[in-house]
C-alpha positions as CSV (number, residue, x, y, z in Angstrom):
1,M,-106.7,-2.5,-117.1
2,T,-108.4,-5.9,-117.3
3,R,-108.1,-8.2,-120.2
4,Q,-111.8,-7.6,-121.0
5,A,-111.2,-3.8,-120.9
6,K,-108.2,-4.2,-123.2
7,R,-110.3,-6.2,-125.7
8,R,-113.0,-3.6,-125.6
9,S,-110.6,-0.7,-126.1
10,G,-109.4,-2.3,-129.4
11,S,-106.0,-3.6,-128.4
12,K,-105.5,-7.2,-129.2
13,A,-104.9,-9.5,-126.2
14,R,-102.5,-12.4,-126.7
15,P,-104.4,-15.7,-126.6
16,M,-103.8,-17.8,-123.5
17,P,-102.2,-21.1,-124.1
18,R,-104.7,-23.9,-124.2
19,A,-103.5,-25.8,-121.2
20,E,-103.3,-22.6,-119.1
21,R,-106.9,-21.7,-120.1
22,R,-108.2,-25.1,-119.1
23,V,-106.5,-24.8,-115.7
24,Q,-108.0,-21.3,-115.4
25,L,-111.5,-22.5,-116.3
26,L,-111.3,-25.4,-113.8
27,S,-110.1,-23.1,-111.1
28,V,-112.9,-20.6,-111.6
29,A,-115.4,-23.5,-111.8
30,R,-114.2,-24.7,-108.4
31,G,-114.9,-21.2,-107.0
32,I,-118.3,-21.0,-108.5
33,I,-119.3,-24.4,-107.2
34,R,-117.9,-23.7,-103.7
35,D,-119.4,-20.3,-103.3
36,E,-122.7,-20.5,-105.2
37,G,-123.4,-24.2,-105.8
38,M,-123.5,-26.4,-108.9
39,A,-126.6,-24.6,-110.3
40,A,-124.6,-21.4,-110.7
41,L,-121.9,-23.1,-112.8
42,T,-122.8,-22.1,-116.4
43,M,-120.8,-21.6,-119.5
44,S,-121.8,-17.9,-119.4
45,A,-120.5,-17.6,-115.8
46,L,-117.2,-19.2,-116.7
47,A,-116.8,-17.0,-119.7
48,E,-117.6,-13.8,-117.8
49,R,-115.4,-14.6,-114.8
50,T,-112.4,-15.6,-116.9
51,G,-112.6,-12.9,-119.5
52,A,-113.0,-15.4,-122.2
53,V,-115.7,-15.5,-124.8
54,K,-118.2,-18.4,-124.7
55,P,-116.8,-20.1,-127.9
56,V,-113.5,-20.4,-126.1
57,V,-115.1,-22.1,-123.1
58,Y,-117.0,-24.4,-125.4
59,E,-113.6,-25.4,-127.1
60,H,-112.6,-26.9,-123.8
61,F,-115.9,-28.3,-122.5
62,E,-119.1,-29.5,-124.1
63,N,-121.3,-28.1,-121.3
64,S,-121.3,-27.2,-117.6
65,E,-121.7,-30.9,-116.6
66,A,-118.5,-31.7,-118.5
67,V,-116.7,-28.9,-116.5
68,A,-117.9,-30.4,-113.2
69,V,-116.8,-33.9,-114.2
70,A,-113.4,-32.6,-115.2
71,R,-113.2,-30.7,-112.0
72,G,-114.0,-33.9,-110.0
73,R,-111.2,-35.7,-111.8
74,V,-108.7,-33.1,-110.9
75,V,-109.8,-33.2,-107.2
76,R,-109.6,-37.0,-107.2
77,S,-106.2,-37.1,-108.9
78,T,-104.7,-34.6,-106.5
79,A,-106.1,-36.4,-103.5
80,R,-104.3,-39.6,-104.6
81,S,-101.0,-37.9,-104.9
């Protein structure tokens, strides 16, 4: 059963730690941009594909542009390592 299905069935899912959620959001954003292009990166798409609700996505990023900027920073920082 997926996390979304568990939520819908009434059981309470344990919240994901903040740092872990941010990594998840950035990872999913990378996939969206790679597979569908920047225009497909929306807060709704991130919420849907991570199983989070939109307010949780907005707790981490102001908008999809901010997600893309953060994703770019991750790419640059790992390229330097």
